[in-house]
All heavy atoms as a GROMACS GRO file, in nm:
protein
  577
    1MET      N    1   0.083  -0.118   0.000
    1MET     CA    2   0.001  -0.003  -0.001
    1MET      C    3   0.088   0.125   0.001
    1MET      O    4   0.190   0.128   0.069
    1MET     CB    5  -0.086   0.004   0.122
    1MET     CG    6  -0.172   0.126   0.132
    1MET     SD    7  -0.278   0.135   0.275
    1MET     CE    8  -0.172   0.217   0.393
    2ILE      N    9   0.047   0.221  -0.078
    2ILE     CA   10   0.116   0.349  -0.072
    2ILE      C   11   0.021   0.456  -0.031
    2ILE      O   12  -0.097   0.462  -0.078
    2ILE     CB   13   0.170   0.385  -0.218
    2ILE    CG1   14   0.286   0.290  -0.253
    2ILE    CG2   15   0.219   0.532  -0.221
    2ILE    CD1   16   0.345   0.321  -0.387
    3GLU      N   17   0.064   0.533   0.062
    3GLU     CA   18  -0.018   0.646   0.110
    3GLU      C   19   0.064   0.775   0.088
    3GLU      O   20   0.177   0.783   0.131
    3GLU     CB   21  -0.047   0.629   0.259
    3GLU     CG   22  -0.122   0.747   0.319
    3GLU     CD   23  -0.153   0.720   0.467
    3GLU    OE1   24  -0.173   0.607   0.509
    3GLU    OE2   25  -0.149   0.822   0.539
    4ILE      N   26   0.006   0.867   0.020
    4ILE     CA   27   0.074   0.994  -0.004
    4ILE      C   28   0.018   1.099   0.090
    4ILE      O   29  -0.100   1.132   0.084
    4ILE     CB   30   0.055   1.039  -0.153
    4ILE    CG1   31   0.114   0.938  -0.247
    4ILE    CG2   32   0.116   1.177  -0.173
    4ILE    CD1   33   0.084   0.964  -0.394
    5ASN      N   34   0.104   1.139   0.184
    5ASN     CA   35   0.058   1.235   0.283
    5ASN      C   36   0.064   1.377   0.234
    5ASN      O   37  -0.012   1.461   0.279
    5ASN     CB   38   0.145   1.221   0.411
    5ASN     CG   39   0.121   1.090   0.480
    5ASN    OD1   40   0.006   1.042   0.484
    5ASN    ND2   41   0.226   1.032   0.534
    6GLU      N   42   0.156   1.404   0.149
    6GLU     CA   43   0.172   1.540   0.097
    6GLU      C   44   0.233   1.536  -0.041
    6GLU      O   45   0.328   1.458  -0.067
    6GLU     CB   46   0.264   1.623   0.191
    6GLU     CG   47   0.281   1.766   0.149
    6GLU     CD   48   0.367   1.841   0.248
    6GLU    OE1   49   0.385   1.795   0.364
    6GLU    OE2   50   0.422   1.945   0.206
    7MET      N   51   0.178   1.617  -0.130
    7MET     CA   52   0.237   1.625  -0.266
    7MET      C   53   0.244   1.772  -0.298
    7MET      O   54   0.145   1.844  -0.304
    7MET     CB   55   0.144   1.551  -0.365
    7MET     CG   56   0.202   1.552  -0.503
    7MET     SD   57   0.111   1.445  -0.623
    7MET     CE   58  -0.055   1.504  -0.615
    8ALA      N   59   0.368   1.821  -0.323
    8ALA     CA   60   0.387   1.956  -0.362
    8ALA      C   61   0.433   1.962  -0.508
    8ALA      O   62   0.531   1.893  -0.543
    8ALA     CB   63   0.490   2.022  -0.272
    9ILE      N   64   0.363   2.032  -0.589
    9ILE     CA   65   0.396   2.043  -0.733
    9ILE      C   66   0.409   2.189  -0.768
    9ILE      O   67   0.321   2.268  -0.738
    9ILE     CB   68   0.285   1.975  -0.816
    9ILE    CG1   69   0.272   1.828  -0.784
    9ILE    CG2   70   0.314   1.994  -0.964
    9ILE    CD1   71   0.159   1.761  -0.846
   10ARG      N   72   0.520   2.220  -0.829
   10ARG     CA   73   0.548   2.358  -0.872
   10ARG      C   74   0.531   2.358  -1.025
   10ARG      O   75   0.595   2.282  -1.094
   10ARG     CB   76   0.683   2.406  -0.834
   10ARG     CG   77   0.700   2.425  -0.687
   10ARG     CD   78   0.836   2.484  -0.651
   10ARG     NE   79   0.865   2.444  -0.517
   10ARG     CZ   80   0.960   2.358  -0.484
   10ARG    NH1   81   1.033   2.298  -0.576
   10ARG    NH2   82   0.978   2.326  -0.359
   11LEU      N   83   0.446   2.446  -1.071
   11LEU     CA   84   0.423   2.463  -1.216
   11LEU      C   85   0.443   2.611  -1.254
   11LEU      O   86   0.346   2.684  -1.260
   11LEU     CB   87   0.281   2.415  -1.254
   11LEU     CG   88   0.251   2.270  -1.226
   11LEU    CD1   89   0.101   2.241  -1.244
   11LEU    CD2   90   0.330   2.178  -1.315
   12PRO      N   91   0.569   2.651  -1.273
   12PRO     CA   92   0.591   2.792  -1.306
   12PRO      C   93   0.515   2.836  -1.429
   12PRO      O   94   0.504   2.763  -1.527
   12PRO     CB   95   0.744   2.798  -1.328
   12PRO     CG   96   0.798   2.676  -1.262
   12PRO     CD   97   0.691   2.573  -1.270
   13GLY      N   98   0.456   2.951  -1.421
   13GLY     CA   99   0.380   3.002  -1.532
   13GLY      C  100   0.235   2.956  -1.547
   13GLY      O  101   0.162   3.002  -1.632
   14VAL      N  102   0.195   2.867  -1.457
   14VAL     CA  103   0.059   2.816  -1.459
   14VAL      C  104  -0.022   2.888  -1.346
   14VAL      O  105   0.026   2.883  -1.233
   14VAL     CB  106   0.056   2.663  -1.440
   14VAL    CG1  107  -0.086   2.614  -1.436
   14VAL    CG2  108   0.134   2.595  -1.551
   15PRO      N  109  -0.135   2.945  -1.379
   15PRO     CA  110  -0.215   3.012  -1.276
   15PRO      C  111  -0.252   2.913  -1.162
   15PRO      O  112  -0.268   2.791  -1.192
   15PRO     CB  113  -0.341   3.061  -1.350
   15PRO     CG  114  -0.300   3.068  -1.490
   15PRO     CD  115  -0.194   2.961  -1.511
   16GLU      N  116  -0.264   2.965  -1.039
   16GLU     CA  117  -0.289   2.881  -0.924
   16GLU      C  118  -0.409   2.787  -0.936
   16GLU      O  119  -0.404   2.672  -0.905
   16GLU     CB  120  -0.298   2.969  -0.799
   16GLU     CG  121  -0.306   2.890  -0.670
   16GLU     CD  122  -0.308   2.979  -0.548
   16GLU    OE1  123  -0.262   3.097  -0.557
   16GLU    OE2  124  -0.352   2.931  -0.443
   17HIS      N  125  -0.519   2.843  -0.990
   17HIS     CA  126  -0.641   2.761  -1.001
   17HIS      C  127  -0.618   2.647  -1.106
   17HIS      O  128  -0.674   2.537  -1.085
   17HIS     CB  129  -0.760   2.845  -1.040
   17HIS     CG  130  -0.757   2.904  -1.178
   17HIS    ND1  131  -0.684   3.017  -1.208
   17HIS    CD2  132  -0.813   2.862  -1.291
   17HIS    CE1  133  -0.700   3.045  -1.333
   17HIS    NE2  134  -0.777   2.956  -1.390
   18GLU      N  135  -0.544   2.670  -1.207
   18GLU     CA  136  -0.514   2.566  -1.302
   18GLU      C  137  -0.417   2.462  -1.246
   18GLU      O  138  -0.427   2.342  -1.270
   18GLU     CB  139  -0.453   2.625  -1.432
   18GLU     CG  140  -0.554   2.695  -1.517
   18GLU     CD  141  -0.496   2.750  -1.647
   18GLU    OE1  142  -0.408   2.679  -1.702
   18GLU    OE2  143  -0.539   2.855  -1.693
   19ALA      N  144  -0.320   2.511  -1.166
   19ALA     CA  145  -0.222   2.418  -1.102
   19ALA      C  146  -0.300   2.325  -1.007
   19ALA      O  147  -0.267   2.207  -0.998
   19ALA     CB  148  -0.115   2.496  -1.029
   20GLY      N  149  -0.399   2.378  -0.936
   20GLY     CA  150  -0.479   2.292  -0.846
   20GLY      C  151  -0.551   2.184  -0.926
   20GLY      O  152  -0.559   2.069  -0.879
   21SER      N  153  -0.601   2.217  -1.041
   21SER     CA  154  -0.666   2.119  -1.126
   21SER      C  155  -0.573   2.013  -1.176
   21SER      O  156  -0.601   1.893  -1.176
   21SER     CB  157  -0.731   2.193  -1.245
   21SER     OG  158  -0.782   2.101  -1.334
   22VAL      N  159  -0.451   2.056  -1.212
   22VAL     CA  160  -0.349   1.963  -1.257
   22VAL      C  161  -0.314   1.864  -1.143
   22VAL      O  162  -0.304   1.744  -1.158
   22VAL     CB  163  -0.221   2.033  -1.304
   22VAL    CG1  164  -0.106   1.938  -1.331
   22VAL    CG2  165  -0.250   2.116  -1.428
   23ALA      N  166  -0.295   1.920  -1.023
   23ALA     CA  167  -0.264   1.836  -0.905
   23ALA      C  168  -0.375   1.735  -0.874
   23ALA      O  169  -0.347   1.620  -0.843
   23ALA     CB  170  -0.240   1.925  -0.781
   24GLU      N  171  -0.498   1.779  -0.886
   24GLU     CA  172  -0.612   1.685  -0.868
   24GLU      C  173  -0.612   1.575  -0.965
   24GLU      O  174  -0.638   1.458  -0.938
   24GLU     CB  175  -0.744   1.759  -0.871
   24GLU     CG  176  -0.768   1.845  -0.747
   24GLU     CD  177  -0.898   1.924  -0.757
   24GLU    OE1  178  -0.984   1.890  -0.842
   24GLU    OE2  179  -0.916   2.017  -0.676
   25ASN      N  180  -0.579   1.610  -1.094
   25ASN     CA  181  -0.571   1.509  -1.198
   25ASN      C  182  -0.459   1.414  -1.173
   25ASN      O  183  -0.472   1.288  -1.196
   25ASN     CB  184  -0.554   1.574  -1.339
   25ASN     CG  185  -0.681   1.639  -1.386
   25ASN    OD1  186  -0.791   1.593  -1.353
   25ASN    ND2  187  -0.668   1.741  -1.465
   26ILE      N  188  -0.347   1.465  -1.127
   26ILE     CA  189  -0.233   1.377  -1.096
   26ILE      C  190  -0.267   1.281  -0.987
   26ILE      O  191  -0.246   1.158  -0.997
   26ILE     CB  192  -0.108   1.460  -1.053
   26ILE    CG1  193  -0.054   1.540  -1.169
   26ILE    CG2  194  -0.001   1.371  -0.992
   26ILE    CD1  195   0.048   1.645  -1.135
   27ALA      N  196  -0.337   1.326  -0.881
   27ALA     CA  197  -0.376   1.239  -0.771
   27ALA      C  198  -0.470   1.131  -0.818
   27ALA      O  199  -0.457   1.011  -0.781
   27ALA     CB  200  -0.442   1.321  -0.661
   28GLY      N  201  -0.565   1.165  -0.905
   28GLY     CA  202  -0.658   1.063  -0.963
   28GLY      C  203  -0.586   0.961  -1.045
   28GLY      O  204  -0.614   0.839  -1.034
   29ILE      N  205  -0.494   1.007  -1.130
   29ILE     CA  206  -0.414   0.912  -1.213
   29ILE      C  207  -0.330   0.816  -1.124
   29ILE      O  208  -0.327   0.696  -1.145
   29ILE     CB  209  -0.324   0.987  -1.310
   29ILE    CG1  210  -0.410   1.064  -1.409
   29ILE    CG2  211  -0.230   0.894  -1.381
   29ILE    CD1  212  -0.332   1.168  -1.493
   30LEU      N  213  -0.269   0.875  -1.024
   30LEU     CA  214  -0.188   0.788  -0.930
   30LEU      C  215  -0.276   0.688  -0.858
   30LEU      O  216  -0.239   0.573  -0.840
   30LEU     CB  217  -0.116   0.876  -0.826
   30LEU     CG  218  -0.003   0.965  -0.884
   30LEU    CD1  219   0.056   1.054  -0.776
   30LEU    CD2  220   0.108   0.881  -0.951
   31ALA      N  221  -0.392   0.732  -0.814
   31ALA     CA  222  -0.485   0.643  -0.740
   31ALA      C  223  -0.525   0.523  -0.821
   31ALA      O  224  -0.541   0.413  -0.771
   31ALA     CB  225  -0.604   0.722  -0.691
   32THR      N  226  -0.547   0.546  -0.952
   32THR     CA  227  -0.597   0.435  -1.034
   32THR      C  228  -0.485   0.352  -1.098
   32THR      O  229  -0.507   0.241  -1.146
   32THR     CB  230  -0.690   0.484  -1.151
   32THR    OG1  231  -0.615   0.581  -1.226
   32THR    CG2  232  -0.812   0.549  -1.090
   33ASN      N  233  -0.361   0.401  -1.093
   33ASN     CA  234  -0.253   0.333  -1.165
   33ASN      C  235  -0.137   0.296  -1.071
   33ASN      O  236  -0.029   0.251  -1.123
   33ASN     CB  237  -0.194   0.423  -1.278
   33ASN     CG  238  -0.295   0.442  -1.387
   33ASN    OD1  239  -0.328   0.350  -1.459
   33ASN    ND2  240  -0.346   0.566  -1.399
   34MET      N  241  -0.155   0.309  -0.943
   34MET     CA  242  -0.047   0.273  -0.852
   34MET      C  243  -0.018   0.122  -0.860
   34MET      O  244  -0.112   0.041  -0.863
   34MET     CB  245  -0.089   0.308  -0.708
   34MET     CG  246   0.020   0.313  -0.611
   34MET     SD  247   0.147   0.436  -0.641
   34MET     CE  248   0.062   0.587  -0.618
   35PRO      N  249   0.111   0.088  -0.874
   35PRO     CA  250   0.142  -0.057  -0.880
   35PRO      C  251   0.097  -0.130  -0.750
   35PRO      O  252   0.115  -0.077  -0.641
   35PRO     CB  253   0.297  -0.056  -0.892
   35PRO     CG  254   0.343   0.086  -0.876
   35PRO     CD  255   0.224   0.173  -0.872
   36ALA      N  256   0.048  -0.249  -0.772
   36ALA     CA  257  -0.005  -0.325  -0.657
   36ALA      C  258   0.105  -0.398  -0.582
   36ALA      O  259   0.087  -0.430  -0.462
   36ALA     CB  260  -0.104  -0.430  -0.707
   37ASP      N  261   0.218  -0.415  -0.637
   37ASP     CA  262   0.325  -0.496  -0.574
   37ASP      C  263   0.434  -0.415  -0.507
   37ASP      O  264   0.547  -0.458  -0.493
   37ASP     CB  265   0.389  -0.586  -0.683
   37ASP     CG  266   0.452  -0.505  -0.797
   37ASP    OD1  267   0.424  -0.385  -0.809
   37ASP    OD2  268   0.534  -0.562  -0.869
   38VAL      N  269   0.403  -0.295  -0.460
   38VAL     CA  270   0.502  -0.212  -0.398
   38VAL      C  271   0.534  -0.247  -0.256
   38VAL      O  272   0.635  -0.203  -0.200
   38VAL     CB  273   0.469  -0.063  -0.413
   38VAL    CG1  274   0.469  -0.017  -0.554
   38VAL    CG2  275   0.336  -0.029  -0.343
   39GLY      N  276   0.446  -0.322  -0.193
   39GLY     CA  277   0.468  -0.358  -0.052
   39GLY      C  278   0.446  -0.238   0.041
   39GLY      O  279   0.402  -0.133  -0.003
   40ASN      N  280   0.482  -0.258   0.166
   40ASN     CA  281   0.470  -0.146   0.263
   40ASN      C  282   0.603  -0.090   0.290
   40ASN      O  283   0.698  -0.161   0.333
   40ASN     CB  284   0.410  -0.202   0.394
   40ASN     CG  285   0.265  -0.234   0.382
   40ASN    OD1  286   0.193  -0.163   0.311
   40ASN    ND2  287   0.215  -0.334   0.454
   41ARG      N  288   0.624   0.034   0.260
   41ARG     CA  289   0.752   0.102   0.282
   41ARG      C  290   0.723   0.250   0.293
   41ARG      O  291   0.619   0.300   0.251
   41ARG     CB  292   0.852   0.068   0.179
   41ARG     CG  293   0.804   0.110   0.040
   41ARG     CD  294   0.896   0.059  -0.067
   41ARG     NE  295   0.828   0.075  -0.195
   41ARG     CZ  296   0.885   0.069  -0.308
   41ARG    NH1  297   1.009   0.040  -0.316
   41ARG    NH2  298   0.817   0.082  -0.419
   42ARG      N  299   0.823   0.319   0.345
   42ARG     CA  300   0.808   0.463   0.365
   42ARG      C  301   0.911   0.531   0.272
   42ARG      O  302   1.031   0.499   0.281
   42ARG     CB  303   0.836   0.500   0.509
   42ARG     CG  304   0.821   0.646   0.541
   42ARG     CD  305   0.839   0.667   0.691
   42ARG     NE  306   0.819   0.806   0.722
   42ARG     CZ  307   0.705   0.862   0.754
   42ARG    NH1  308   0.598   0.787   0.753
   42ARG    NH2  309   0.696   0.987   0.784
   43ILE      N  310   0.862   0.623   0.192
   43ILE     CA  311   0.950   0.703   0.108
   43ILE      C  312   0.936   0.842   0.158
   43ILE      O  313   0.833   0.906   0.148
   43ILE     CB  314   0.904   0.694  -0.042
   43ILE    CG1  315   0.903   0.549  -0.090
   43ILE    CG2  316   0.992   0.781  -0.129
   43ILE    CD1  317   0.832   0.529  -0.219
   44GLU      N  318   1.045   0.889   0.220
   44GLU     CA  319   1.039   1.023   0.282
   44GLU      C  320   1.018   1.132   0.181
   44GLU      O  321   0.946   1.230   0.202
   44GLU     CB  322   1.168   1.048   0.359
   44GLU     CG  323   1.184   0.960   0.487
   44GLU     CD  324   1.085   0.995   0.593
   44GLU    OE1  325   1.040   1.110   0.601
   44GLU    OE2  326   1.044   0.903   0.668
   45GLU      N  327   1.084   1.122   0.069
   45GLU     CA  328   1.081   1.229  -0.032
   45GLU      C  329   1.112   1.170  -0.168
   45GLU      O  330   1.195   1.084  -0.183
   45GLU     CB  331   1.179   1.332   0.008
   45GLU     CG  332   1.170   1.457  -0.078
   45GLU     CD  333   1.261   1.570  -0.022
   45GLU    OE1  334   1.224   1.631   0.080
   45GLU    OE2  335   1.369   1.587  -0.076
   46LEU      N  336   1.039   1.218  -0.265
   46LEU     CA  337   1.062   1.180  -0.405
   46LEU      C  338   1.062   1.308  -0.489
   46LEU      O  339   0.962   1.373  -0.498
   46LEU     CB  340   0.952   1.086  -0.452
   46LEU     CG  341   0.962   1.032  -0.593
   46LEU    CD1  342   1.084   0.940  -0.608
   46LEU    CD2  343   0.839   0.957  -0.630
   47ASN      N  344   1.177   1.344  -0.538
   47ASN     CA  345   1.193   1.468  -0.614
   47ASN      C  346   1.199   1.431  -0.763
   47ASN      O  347   1.285   1.352  -0.802
   47ASN     CB  348   1.316   1.545  -0.576
   47ASN     CG  349   1.304   1.611  -0.442
   47ASN    OD1  350   1.205   1.681  -0.413
   47ASN    ND2  351   1.401   1.583  -0.354
   48ILE      N  352   1.115   1.495  -0.841
   48ILE     CA  353   1.116   1.476  -0.987
   48ILE      C  354   1.116   1.611  -1.052
   48ILE      O  355   1.035   1.696  -1.015
   48ILE     CB  356   0.988   1.395  -1.027
   48ILE    CG1  357   0.990   1.257  -0.962
   48ILE    CG2  358   0.983   1.385  -1.178
   48ILE    CD1  359   0.863   1.181  -0.977
   49LYS      N  360   1.205   1.626  -1.149
   49LYS     CA  361   1.210   1.750  -1.226
   49LYS      C  362   1.183   1.717  -1.367
   49LYS      O  363   1.246   1.629  -1.428
   49LYS     CB  364   1.348   1.818  -1.213
   49LYS     CG  365   1.374   1.865  -1.072
   49LYS     CD  366   1.509   1.931  -1.059
   49LYS     CE  367   1.536   1.972  -0.920
   49LYS     NZ  368   1.659   2.042  -0.903
   50LEU      N  369   1.084   1.785  -1.426
   50LEU     CA  370   1.048   1.764  -1.565
   50LEU      C  371   1.052   1.895  -1.644
   50LEU      O  372   1.017   2.001  -1.588
   50LEU     CB  373   0.905   1.709  -1.579
   50LEU     CG  374   0.877   1.571  -1.524
   50LEU    CD1  375   0.730   1.544  -1.531
   50LEU    CD2  376   0.952   1.468  -1.602
   51SER      N  377   1.084   1.888  -1.767
   51SER     CA  378   1.068   2.000  -1.862
   51SER      C  379   0.961   1.957  -1.957
   51SER      O  380   0.976   1.864  -2.032
   51SER     CB  381   1.195   2.026  -1.933
   51SER     OG  382   1.297   2.074  -1.849
   52LEU      N  383   0.847   2.030  -1.944
   52LEU     CA  384   0.733   1.994  -2.031
   52LEU      C  385   0.726   2.096  -2.147
   52LEU      O  386   0.756   2.211  -2.132
   52LEU     CB  387   0.604   1.998  -1.951
   52LEU     CG  388   0.600   1.899  -1.833
   52LEU    CD1  389   0.475   1.923  -1.752
   52LEU    CD2  390   0.607   1.759  -1.878
   53PRO      N  391   0.686   2.045  -2.264
   53PRO     CA  392   0.676   2.131  -2.380
   53PRO      C  393   0.568   2.244  -2.353
   53PRO      O  394   0.470   2.225  -2.285
   53PRO     CB  395   0.626   2.045  -2.495
   53PRO     CG  396   0.638   1.908  -2.445
   53PRO     CD  397   0.649   1.909  -2.295
   54THR      N  398   0.595   2.360  -2.413
   54THR     CA  399   0.498   2.468  -2.402
   54THR      C  400   0.372   2.434  -2.476
   54THR      O  401   0.376   2.363  -2.574
   54THR     CB  402   0.559   2.597  -2.469
   54THR    OG1  403   0.695   2.602  -2.442
   54THR    CG2  404   0.493   2.719  -2.412
   55GLY      N  405   0.260   2.475  -2.423
   55GLY     CA  406   0.135   2.455  -2.491
   55GLY      C  407   0.059   2.330  -2.452
   55GLY      O  408  -0.046   2.298  -2.507
   56MET      N  409   0.113   2.249  -2.359
   56MET     CA  410   0.043   2.131  -2.313
   56MET      C  411  -0.079   2.174  -2.236
   56MET      O  412  -0.074   2.275  -2.161
   56MET     CB  413   0.130   2.047  -2.215
   56MET     CG  414   0.246   1.977  -2.284
   56MET     SD  415   0.331   1.877  -2.160
   56MET     CE  416   0.265   1.719  -2.194
   57ASP      N  417  -0.188   2.104  -2.252
   57ASP     CA  418  -0.306   2.135  -2.170
   57ASP      C  419  -0.289   2.071  -2.035
   57ASP      O  420  -0.199   1.990  -2.010
   57ASP     CB  421  -0.437   2.098  -2.242
   57ASP     CG  422  -0.453   1.950  -2.262
   57ASP    OD1  423  -0.404   1.866  -2.179
   57ASP    OD2  424  -0.523   1.909  -2.358
   58ASN      N  425  -0.381   2.106  -1.942
   58ASN     CA  426  -0.371   2.057  -1.806
   58ASN      C  427  -0.371   1.900  -1.797
   58ASN      O  428  -0.297   1.848  -1.716
   58ASN     CB  429  -0.483   2.113  -1.720
   58ASN     CG  430  -0.466   2.264  -1.698
   58ASN    OD1  431  -0.363   2.322  -1.729
   58ASN    ND2  432  -0.572   2.329  -1.649
   59ARG      N  433  -0.447   1.840  -1.876
   59ARG     CA  434  -0.462   1.695  -1.870
   59ARG      C  435  -0.330   1.634  -1.917
   59ARG      O  436  -0.282   1.533  -1.861
   59ARG     CB  437  -0.579   1.646  -1.960
   59ARG     CG  438  -0.606   1.502  -1.945
   59ARG     CD  439  -0.655   1.468  -1.807
   59ARG     NE  440  -0.666   1.324  -1.795
   59ARG     CZ  441  -0.694   1.267  -1.681
   59ARG    NH1  442  -0.716   1.336  -1.570
   59ARG    NH2  443  -0.702   1.139  -1.677
   60GLU      N  444  -0.268   1.683  -2.024
   60GLU     CA  445  -0.143   1.635  -2.072
   60GLU      C  446  -0.032   1.655  -1.970
   60GLU      O  447   0.051   1.564  -1.950
   60GLU     CB  448  -0.102   1.706  -2.204
   60GLU     CG  449  -0.192   1.667  -2.321
   60GLU     CD  450  -0.163   1.754  -2.444
   60GLU    OE1  451  -0.142   1.874  -2.427
   60GLU    OE2  452  -0.163   1.694  -2.557
   61MET      N  453  -0.034   1.768  -1.902
   61MET     CA  454   0.066   1.789  -1.799
   61MET      C  455   0.046   1.690  -1.687
   61MET      O  456   0.149   1.629  -1.638
   61MET     CB  457   0.051   1.933  -1.736
   61MET     CG  458   0.120   2.041  -1.813
   61MET     SD  459   0.130   2.194  -1.717
   61MET     CE  460  -0.026   2.268  -1.761
   62ALA      N  461  -0.072   1.667  -1.642
   62ALA     CA  462  -0.103   1.574  -1.538
   62ALA      C  463  -0.059   1.432  -1.576
   62ALA      O  464   0.003   1.362  -1.495
   62ALA     CB  465  -0.250   1.572  -1.499
   63ASP      N  466  -0.089   1.392  -1.697
   63ASP     CA  467  -0.046   1.261  -1.745
   63ASP      C  468   0.104   1.244  -1.742
   63ASP      O  469   0.158   1.145  -1.697
   63ASP     CB  470  -0.100   1.234  -1.889
   63ASP     CG  471  -0.245   1.203  -1.890
   63ASP    OD1  472  -0.304   1.168  -1.790
   63ASP    OD2  473  -0.304   1.223  -2.000
   64SER      N  474   0.173   1.342  -1.794
   64SER     CA  475   0.321   1.333  -1.798
   64SER      C  476   0.382   1.329  -1.661
   64SER      O  477   0.474   1.249  -1.632
   64SER     CB  478   0.377   1.458  -1.874
   64SER     OG  479   0.342   1.455  -2.007
   65ILE      N  480   0.334   1.413  -1.570
   65ILE     CA  481   0.385   1.416  -1.434
   65ILE      C  482   0.355   1.286  -1.360
   65ILE      O  483   0.444   1.227  -1.302
   65ILE     CB  484   0.331   1.539  -1.360
   65ILE    CG1  485   0.382   1.669  -1.422
   65ILE    CG2  486   0.373   1.532  -1.210
   65ILE    CD1  487   0.315   1.796  -1.374
   66ALA      N  488   0.233   1.241  -1.374
   66ALA     CA  489   0.197   1.112  -1.306
   66ALA      C  490   0.275   0.996  -1.356
   66ALA      O  491   0.321   0.911  -1.280
   66ALA     CB  492   0.044   1.088  -1.322
   67LYS      N  493   0.296   0.990  -1.489
   67LYS     CA  494   0.376   0.878  -1.548
   67LYS      C  495   0.517   0.881  -1.488
   67LYS      O  496   0.575   0.775  -1.459
   67LYS     CB  497   0.381   0.888  -1.698
   67LYS     CG  498   0.252   0.844  -1.761
   67LYS     CD  499   0.257   0.863  -1.914
   67LYS     CE  500   0.125   0.831  -1.977
   67LYS     NZ  501   0.116   0.857  -2.119
   68GLN      N  502   0.573   0.995  -1.477
   68GLN     CA  503   0.710   1.007  -1.422
   68GLN      C  504   0.714   0.964  -1.275
   68GLN      O  505   0.806   0.893  -1.232
   68GLN     CB  506   0.766   1.152  -1.435
   68GLN     CG  507   0.906   1.165  -1.394
   68GLN     CD  508   1.006   1.086  -1.477
   68GLN    OE1  509   0.982   1.064  -1.595
   68GLN    NE2  510   1.109   1.043  -1.420
   69ILE      N  511   0.614   1.002  -1.198
   69ILE     CA  512   0.606   0.961  -1.059
   69ILE      C  513   0.597   0.810  -1.048
   69ILE      O  514   0.666   0.744  -0.971
   69ILE     CB  515   0.490   1.031  -0.984
   69ILE    CG1  516   0.512   1.182  -0.969
   69ILE    CG2  517   0.464   0.965  -0.850
   69ILE    CD1  518   0.394   1.259  -0.926
   70LEU      N  519   0.507   0.750  -1.130
   70LEU     CA  520   0.489   0.607  -1.125
   70LEU      C  521   0.617   0.536  -1.171
   70LEU      O  522   0.653   0.432  -1.112
   70LEU     CB  523   0.371   0.564  -1.215
   70LEU     CG  524   0.233   0.606  -1.167
   70LEU    CD1  525   0.133   0.592  -1.281
   70LEU    CD2  526   0.194   0.523  -1.045
   71GLN      N  527   0.684   0.588  -1.266
   71GLN     CA  528   0.812   0.528  -1.311
   71GLN      C  529   0.914   0.533  -1.199
   71GLN      O  530   0.984   0.436  -1.173
   71GLN     CB  531   0.860   0.601  -1.434
   71GLN     CG  532   0.987   0.538  -1.491
   71GLN     CD  533   1.034   0.617  -1.615
   71GLN    OE1  534   0.994   0.727  -1.644
   71GLN    NE2  535   1.123   0.552  -1.697
   72GLN      N  536   0.923   0.644  -1.133
   72GLN     CA  537   1.021   0.654  -1.023
   72GLN      C  538   0.988   0.562  -0.906
   72GLN      O  539   1.076   0.500  -0.848
   72GLN     CB  540   1.026   0.800  -0.970
   72GLN     CG  541   1.083   0.898  -1.068
   72GLN     CD  542   1.231   0.867  -1.095
   72GLN    OE1  543   1.307   0.835  -1.007
   72GLN    NE2  544   1.268   0.884  -1.217
   73LEU      N  545   0.857   0.547  -0.878
   73LEU     CA  546   0.818   0.453  -0.769
   73LEU      C  547   0.853   0.309  -0.802
   73LEU      O  548   0.895   0.231  -0.714
   73LEU     CB  549   0.667   0.463  -0.743
   73LEU     CG  550   0.621   0.593  -0.674
   73LEU    CD1  551   0.469   0.599  -0.669
   73LEU    CD2  552   0.680   0.603  -0.537
   74LYS      N  553   0.842   0.273  -0.926
   74LYS     CA  554   0.874   0.135  -0.970
   74LYS      C  555   1.023   0.108  -0.956
   74LYS      O  556   1.064  -0.006  -0.940
   74LYS     CB  557   0.829   0.112  -1.113
   74LYS     CG  558   0.680   0.102  -1.123
   74LYS     CD  559   0.637   0.085  -1.269
   74LYS     CE  560   0.485   0.086  -1.278
   74LYS     NZ  561   0.440   0.080  -1.418
   75MET      N  562   1.103   0.212  -0.962
   75MET     CA  563   1.252   0.199  -0.959
   75MET      C  564   1.304   0.190  -0.816
   75MET      O  565   1.418   0.156  -0.795
   75MET     CB  566   1.321   0.311  -1.034
   75MET     CG  567   1.292   0.305  -1.187
   75MET     SD  568   1.352   0.447  -1.277
   75MET     CE  569   1.517   0.468  -1.220
   76LEU      N  570   1.224   0.227  -0.718
   76LEU     CA  571   1.266   0.228  -0.580
   76LEU      C  572   1.264   0.091  -0.518
   76LEU      O  573   1.192   0.007  -0.547
   76LEU     CB  574   1.179   0.322  -0.496
   76LEU     CG  575   1.186   0.468  -0.532
   76LEU    CD1  576   1.090   0.550  -0.446
   76LEU    CD2  577   1.326   0.523  -0.513
   0.00000   0.00000   0.00000
């Protein structure tokens, strides 16, 4: 089981209300795609830096960020 207690996402240049929507989408994607075989463990911090192309809509940003988070979790 994975429990995310806090998720901080910085999206420079994205208005706060849109960033909140992106974060909600990321949380939803993570909830439905979290690997089942991760076991019980504590990850104090996971830092991911991405450069996303200009012009991505909020859903595309959320998908890209969530995929990177999931990929990083599988590597731990």
